N, C-alpha and C positions, 0 to 999 in steps of 0.2 A: 504494499499499499505505501503512495509516494504522500504521504504527506500536504508537504508542501503545495504540491499538484488539489490538493483538496481546497485546503484553509486561500492558496491564492481565488481557487475558483469563487470557493465559498462564499469571497470579497468580494469579489469583481462583481457577482452576478447582484447581491445587494446594491451597489452602487447604480447597477444598469437597470435596475426593479425603483429604483428611485428616481432613477431619470427618468425611466420607459412612463413608472404615475405620475408623472407631473404634468402630463400633455392633458393628458382627464380628471386625476385630480390631485388637493393639492387640501392640509386643514381647513387653510384660510388665504386669500385671492394676494400671493406678494406686490402688488402694488398698489395694495392700499394703505393708509396712515391712518394708526390707530393713534394718539399724539397721549391720549387719556390715560395708555397702556405698557407706551414708551421706558425700559431699557426693567421687565420684567425676568425673576432670574428663572431658570424651570421650574415651572407648576402642572397643575393637573392642564388646564384652560389650554398654558404653550407647552408640549412637556420639553423643547431647548427652546424658550425664554420673548424674548422681545426683541427689538436694539431702538437706537434714541428714534424712528420716528413708529414704534411701535408694529411695526413689522411682524411677523409671526420669522424666526429663527427655521423652521422646517421646512418652513414650505419655501422660504429660502435659499436655501443646500437642497431641497429636493430640482427646484429651479435647475440651479448656480450645479449639479453636477451634472444636472442636459444638457450646461452649455459649456465647461470643463472640459467632458467626452465628447459634442458636439468638434471642438475642438482643437483637440489631441488627433482624432479619429482621422480626420480629412488630413492633418497637416505631418501622419505617418504613410495616409494613400500618398501624398503629394511626395513627399520624402520615400515609400517605396519602388513606385510608380514609374521616378525620375529616376531613380538613384539607381534600382537596379541594372534594368537594358543599359546605363552606362557605362557601371563596374562589368556589365557581361560584353557588353563591347572592348571595353581596355582588357579587358583576358582575352578579346580573341584574336586585339592587334600587338601582342607583346610586345616589346622592345621597337614597336611604329615610332610614328609619328602621333596614333590621335590617343595610344596608350599616353605620350603623355602630353599631348593636348590636356587628358580629360582628370588625370591624377591631379596636372597645378590647377588648372580650376576648384577638384577640391581642395586644397591645401590652399586657394587664397578664400575660398567661401568659409575655411576649416579658422579663418585668420579675423573672424568676426564672429564669433559669438553671438545668437536668435538678440539677445536685449537690445546690441546695438544695430542692430539690420533689420531689428520692428521703427528704433526712435529711426533711423533715417527711413522706415518706408513712409512712416506716421509724420515726419516732417515734411511731406511731399506730398501723401493719399487723408490725412489724419488719422484719429483713430480712431481704435473699432477691433469684433475681435473678425473678420476676414482676412484686415492687414496685420491680426496676430496672424492669426491662420498664417498665411506667404510667406509671413517672419520666422515659423517656425518648422514647416512643411520646405525652405531654401536650409536654412541646415539641415535638415533631418536627409538630404539628398548625396550631402558626399559619406554621410553616415554607414549610407546600406550601398551605394557607388566601390567604400571601400570592404563591406566586410563583398558582397557576391563578388569580386574581382578577388578581391584573397584566396577562397574559396573556389572560385572557378579558375582558377592558373591551377587549383593542384588535384582538378582532374582531367585538363591539357593531353597530360602527361597517360594517363589511360587506359589497358586495352583496350575497353569498349571505344569509349572515343578516336583514337587511333584504328579499331574497324566502323566506326562511320565515317570516320574523312579516305579511307583507302574502300568504300562504297560512295565514293563521292559528294559525301553533304556539306555544301556551305559549312558555312564554321555559322552562320548566321540560323540554323536549320539546327547542328547541334547544340549551340546555344540555347536554344527553342528548348528540343526532343530530347536533350540529356543531359545538359549541365543544370537549366532549373530544376527540373523534378529532383535533382541529387543534391539543392545545394537551400530546396523550398523548407526544407524541419530549421534549418538555420537561421531566413530570411523572420520565421514565426517566431522565436525565439524571439530574434532579436525586434523586432517589430513590438511586441508585450514591452519589452524594456524601452523603447521607443515612446511607446505607449505611454510609463510613466514616467518619463522623462515627458513629455509634451503635455501632459497635468500639468509639473510644476514650471514648466517653461508655463504656462495659459497667465495659471496662479504669480505668478512675480511682472510680465506684463500687467496685470490686472490692477493688481496691487502699488502698480507707476500710471498705472492711469492712461497705459497704452493698449490693456485686453476690450474684452466688450465695455460697451458703456450705458450708463444710465438712463432705463429701468429697468435692465436687464440684470440680476443675479450674478455674482462670480464669486469664488470663495475669496478668490483673491482682493477684490477689494471688501468684501467684508471684512475683511484683516487692516486695511488697512486703514478700515473709518471706525474699528476699536482701537486702535493703537492709542486714541489720547482718553479713553472710556477702558485702561483697562485694572484702574486700582478698585471701581469701585463697581465693575460690569462686567469681570472676567469671562463668564462666558461667551458674551459678543467677542474673546480673538480663539476662546478652546474649542468654540463647536462648529466653526468654519478650518480653524485649524484639525483638528481630528478628522475635518472629512478625510484633510486633506496628506495627514499622513496614513488613515488609513485603506485607503485608494491607494494609495503608492504603493504603501505596504502589497495592498494583495497583488498588483498587478506584481510585483516580481517574483511573488510568490511563485503567481501561474507563471512567470515564465520560465521560473529555475526548475520549477517540474515539471512543464516540456518540455525543454534542457536533458533534464533527466530520461523522462519517459519517448520520448523521441531517439536517442543517442540510441542506436546498435550496442556502443559498446558499448555503456552501462546498463543495459537489458543483459546482456548474457552476464557481468558482473553478480546481479545479480539474483540471475538462475542459479 
């Protein structure tokens, strides 16, 4: 029994359930202000308390989960959708000008963290969830490009690849039909890791005002709003902070569990 996989899947499922449930139901309307009920600690009516505008924190956490997961998922999709073909192309053209161009482009992107890229993008187009997705997605491209290139290079000298080349298949066809299926497990595991990092990146961008904009709830902005009220309303920081921690923990455990489950060498060792 893979405990990491089970625990990670359980925590991740809870977050996904909260996000999907928020589309049809939340305990209170997250956008409705109720000033008389502001800064209430957790109680029977508001299970996680209320913020400085009287909004229900549980409702905001549920809607915020939807925002964080959507931003991270699309950003990882962009990184994987662009980075994997680039990495496979670089591996197929090892030592050529194309390989050098792709890898030096990756180095250039790596020189700028996602926060810096977000600042550059928002300086031109303004703050918002879409621009946060673009920033995080751009930063994910070289990650998947390097992973896929490194994994593909180890396969290009294998016998079944040599057989495919002798059969007359092009490098592009070999990459799609033989290389990609054999590195899919590695990409899935890396995708879960980048997903958790995307959650953190979205929270960080929202914290500095570059992510989703009001009235859309965001865990990072909830932390930013709470920083001046921690001394008399600590639940304002604890609630979104714990949501981020549990989500990232669940995704990391899920990634570790998938790695152990999908790796044939580890399966043989356990047997």
